LOVEXGU-116084 format. One record per residue (C-alpha): residue in three letters; x, y negated, z. Coordinates in steps of 0.1 Angstrom, whole numbers, plus 5000, padded with zeros to 4 digits. Last residue first. Example, Ala and Ser with C-alpha at 12.3 -4.5 7.8 and 13.67 -1.06 7.14 Angstrom:
2
SER513750115071/ALA512350455078/
***
This chain:
483
ARG490949055329/PRO493549255347/ASP495949225317/LEU497449575314/ALA500949605328/ARG503549675301/GLU505150005294/ARG508350015274/VAL508250215242/ARG511450315224/LEU511250315186/ARG512350585162/VAL511350555125/PRO511750925115/GLY513150995080/ALA512950885044/PRO510650605053/ARG507950555027/THR507250295000/ASN504250454982/ALA503750724955/SER507450794963/ALA510050524965/GLN512250644994/LEU513350425023/SER516250455048/LEU515550215076/ALA518350065096/GLU518250025134/SER516450345144/VAL516350305182/ARG514449985180/GLU512649845210/PHE508849825214/GLU506749655240/PHE503749845254/ARG500149805266/ARG498849485251/LEU501149535222/LEU499349855213/THR495949695211/ALA497149395191/THR499049605166/ALA496049835161/LEU493549545157/ARG495849365133/LEU496549665111/GLU492949785110/GLN491649445101/ARG494149415072/ALA493349765060/PHE489549715060/ARG489749385042/MET492149535016/GLY489949845010/ILE488849744975/CYS492449704965/HIS492549434938/ARG491049544905/PRO489149224897/GLY492249014903/GLY495049114926/GLY497349384939/PHE497149464977/PRO500749364986/PHE500549064963/TYR502848784974/ALA504748564949/TYR501448584931/GLU500248244944/PRO503348064932/ARG505547904958/GLU505847574976/GLY505447655013/VAL503147815038/ALA502748185030/PRO501048284998/GLY497648444998/ALA496448705023/THR493148525029/ASP494348385062/ASP496448115045/GLY498947915064/HIS498048065097/VAL497447805124/VAL499447665153/GLU497647375171/GLY499147035178/ASP496846865153/VAL497847115126/GLU501047315130/ARG502147565104/LEU502647945103/TRP503348195075/ARG507148125074/GLU507248185112/PRO506648555105/ARG510348575096/TYR511648935089/ARG514848865071/GLU515848995036/PRO513948715020/GLU516048445036/ASP513948165021/TRP511348314998/TRP510248214963/GLN513448194943/GLU515048414969/ASP513148714954/ARG512448974980/HIS508548974978/VAL508848974940/THR510949294940/TRP508949504964/PRO505749364949/SER506849524916/LEU504549504885/THR505849784863/LEU504549734827/VAL504350044806/VAL504249954769/GLY500950044752/GLU500549734729/PRO503849564723/VAL505149284746/ARG506548974729/TYR508848774751/GLY508548414763/GLY507848524799/LEU504948744788/GLU503348744753/VAL500849004744/PRO500349274717/GLU497149464723/THR495749704750/PRO498449594773/GLU499649864798/ARG499549824836/PHE501349974866/PHE501549854902/SER504749904922/HIS506049914958/VAL502749994975/PRO503549995012/PRO505049645009/TYR508049635032/ARG509149275038/ARG506049115025/LEU503749365043/ALA505749305075/GLU505248925069/ASP501548975066/VAL501349175099/ALA503348925120/ALA501548625104/THR498148775113/LEU499348825149/THR500648475150/PRO497448325136/CYS495048505159/ASP491648355153/ARG490348625130/ILE491548865157/GLU488648775179/ALA485848875154/ALA487249225149/THR487449275187/PRO490549285208/ASP491049485240/GLY490049325273/ASP489048965278/PHE491448845252/ALA494148595261/ALA496748875262/VAL496448885223/GLU498348555219/GLU500848625246/ARG501548965229/VAL502048805195/ARG504548555210/GLU506348835229/GLN506849035196/MET508148715181/GLU510748685208/PRO511649055206/ARG512249045168/GLY513649385159/ALA510749565176/LEU508449335157/CYS509849465124/TYR509449835134/LEU505949775147/THR504849605115/TYR506649855093/THR504850155109/LEU501549975109/GLY501749905071/LEU502950255064/ALA499950415083/SER497550175065/THR498950275031/GLU498650645038/HIS495250645055/GLY493150485029/ALA495250584998/PHE494850955005/LEU491350975018/PHE490150694996/THR491350854964/VAL490351204975/ALA486751084982/ASN486750904949/ASP487751204929/VAL485151414948/LEU482351174939/GLU483651124904/GLU483351504899/ASP479851504913/ASP478551224890/ILE478250864899/ALA475350614899/GLY472950914895/ILE470750844925/GLU472051144944/ALA475651064933/ALA475450724949/ALA474050874981/VAL476951124983/LEU479450844978/THR477850625004/GLY477650915028/LEU481350985023/LEU482050615029/ASP480250595062/ASP476950515078/ALA474950515045/ALA471950285039/ALA473850075013/PRO474450384992/ASN470750474988/SER468250715003/PRO470750855028/PRO471751225024/GLY469751505040/GLY471651755061/ALA472152005033/ARG473551725012/ARG476051625038/GLU477151985042/ALA477652025005/VAL479751705004/LEU481951835032/ASP482452165013/ARG483351974981/ILE485851775001/THR487452095014/ALA487652244979/ARG489451924968/LEU491951954996/ALA492652314987/ASP493152224950/LEU495551954961/ARG497552214981/ARG497852444952/ARG498652164927/TYR501452024949/ARG502952364956/ARG503052434918/ARG504452084913/THR507352134938/PRO508152474923/THR508452314888/PRO505852384862/VAL506552114835/TRP503052004824/GLU503251664841/PRO506151544820/LEU509451514840/PHE510051194860/SER509451354894/GLY511951624885/LEU514751384887/ARG514151374925/SER514951044942/THR511650914927/ASP509651114953/PHE506251154935/ARG505751534941/GLU507251534975/THR504951254988/ILE501951434972/SER503151754988/GLU503151605023/ALA499751445018/ALA498251775007/ALA499751955038/ARG498451685061/VAL494951695046/THR494752075048/GLU496052055084/ARG493551795093/GLU490552005083/ALA488852035116/ASP488651655120/ILE487451615084/ASP483751575093/ASP484151315120/GLY482651045099/LEU484250995065/LEU484950625066/SER485150515102/GLU485650845119/ALA488051035097/LEU489650705085/VAL490450595120/SER491850935129/LEU493950945097/ALA495350595105/TYR496350705140/ASP497951025130/THR499950835103/ALA500850565128/ALA502250815153/ALA504250995126/HIS505650665113/ALA506450525147/ASP508450835157/ILE508450785195/VAL511150745221/ASP509550745255/GLY510750495281/ASP507350435297/SER504950705287/TRP503050755255/GLY499950955248/ASP497550685261/ALA498950455235/THR497550665207/SER494250685225/ARG494150305227/ALA494850275190/HIS491950525184/GLU489550315205/VAL490649995188/MET490050125153/SER486750275164/ASP485549945179/GLY486549755147/TYR484549985123/ALA481549745126/GLU483749465113/ILE484149655080/ARG480449705076/GLU479849335082/ARG482549235058/PHE481149455030/PHE483449745022/ALA480950035023/SER478549825001/ARG481149824974/VAL480750204967/ALA478250214938/THR479249874923/ARG482949984921/GLN481850314905/GLU479650144879/ARG482449884871/TRP485050164867/GLN482950364843/GLU482050054824/GLY485749974817/GLU488450194832/SER488850474857/LEU492150524875/PHE491750384910/LEU487950414911/GLY487950784906/GLU488350964873/GLY490851214886/LEU492851094916/LEU495451374921/ARG495351554887/GLY495251214870/LEU498151064889/GLN501151114866/GLU499451154833/GLN496850884840/PRO499450654856/MET501450694823/GLN498550654799/GLY497350314810/LYS496150124840/VAL494549894815/TYR495349544803/ARG493749284780/ASP490749244803/HIS493049124831/ASP494048814811/ASP493948554839/VAL493848784868/LEU496149094870/ILE498249044839/ARG498348664839/LYS498948654876/VAL501948894873/ALA503348674845/ALA503148374867/PRO504748564896/ASP507748664874/SER508749014885/VAL507649224856/VAL509649544850/TYR509249664814/SER509050014800/GLU510450174768/THR509850554767/GLY512950744755/PHE513250954786/VAL512650654809/ASP513950324795/TYR514249984810/ARG513149634800/ALA513149304819/VAL510549034824/GLY511248794853/GLY514948774848/TYR517749004836/GLU520249034865/THR518248954896/SER514949084883/GLN516249414869/ARG518549454899/GLU515549444922/TYR513849724903/PHE516949934905/ALA517249874942/LEU513750014947/ALA514250304924/ASP517450424941/ASP519450714926/ALA516450854908/LEU515750514891/SER519450484882/HIS519550834866/VAL516250774848/ASN517750474830/GLY517650634795/LEU517651004799/VAL517851094762/PRO521250914757/LEU522150714788/GLY520950364795/ASP522050014789/PRO520449764813/GLY517649514802/PRO516949214782/PRO513549134767/LYS512649194730/GLY510648924713/THR512548944680/ALA513848584683/ARG513648594720/ASP516448854720/GLY517348994754/ASP520949074761/ALA521849424773/PRO523249414807/ARG525949654820/GLU524949874849/THR527149814879/GLY524849734907/PRO523849414925/ASP524649584959/ARG521949474982/GLU522349255012/SER521149345047/ASP520049085073/PRO517149255089/ALA518149615079/THR517549815048/GLU519050135033/SER517350205000/MET517450564989/
***
């Protein structure tokens, strides 16, 4: 597990390098064990392992998992080629399908080609700017309810609170109130998903067909979640679905309407509901957790954000936070420091060249925001939380360097920062998540200031970058602005 603190340094590791050979096109990488390859290092600390790959072997480095050769890609130029410039030469690939297929099926995350394009077209109306902004009041209301449960001096688990908040927002904004009574089913499924993909367990690297106790529990709870989704779909159909996806009030309505007109089938409907239910609340919960934790370690920056949002006439609106550069910088820097998605995976469909090396068809490529976001080639003091790096002054006014979630102010490649992926397959919920994080942070800071009780974070690389234990913060009540 990775132990991190504001000024921590990582042990560079002890694995011996194996030189790359540009003549044969083979990139460098660490020696591994017979049969296991580098699985032992990944299980010991996957995040630190990915960092060592970049530090010791460069922007394209190989590693081995049970005899399967894989490459870590941490060169921003190569990341851009994969996700944007040559995106049609890459697919999610066999490994994500084998690992995540039971969870996400043929939904938007794993589907390819025409199937993916049809699904993206079917659901995109749910993520138009005006639809996202309409969810703003719900996001603020649930943040306010979260704060109402705290008293001055309480020690809270920020991750638990953020998870409850994000699920409440998703329940109302994207799935209506329909899953409110099914929270325990959702919670149990999320717990088993985390356990199943926890890279500190050697069992997480075994082939999917191996029937470990963890996997049996995971399958049982996932089946229960899918049954719940099917019941919700049946209820929507019985109540009369909207005539087309754009007329729906929430994401479940959009999916049901898309199925009614034949844009997706019923299995794709359920697959996408599970995808958005899991990814939608999990990544937002982690983003809010890390934003509050980081701000708690920078009291002066926390006060700057509070002063910015105190100017609102009441709690913030979606329109108001677009003009909050310090708030935006605080969130973007937390996503740099602790990206909720630590890795994206792709496979080339033909031999390609990356970083001067030849990459064979079908090799698993691990694109690691965790590693790139911590690379001192692109970031000054990368281990420190410094929202200032995103801000600049123009005509005496502080502005955000790039409010489209691009690179922070400074000379660095565009894909030195990619917490939501990039290219045509960037996260469709990016606008929703960024709005949710800023509105929640602003609403909570108007009522409380946060102090760290947990100084260092112990992290685990599961399906996402998760805290290994509670993230304890003390809350100090602030007087509400009388305006």
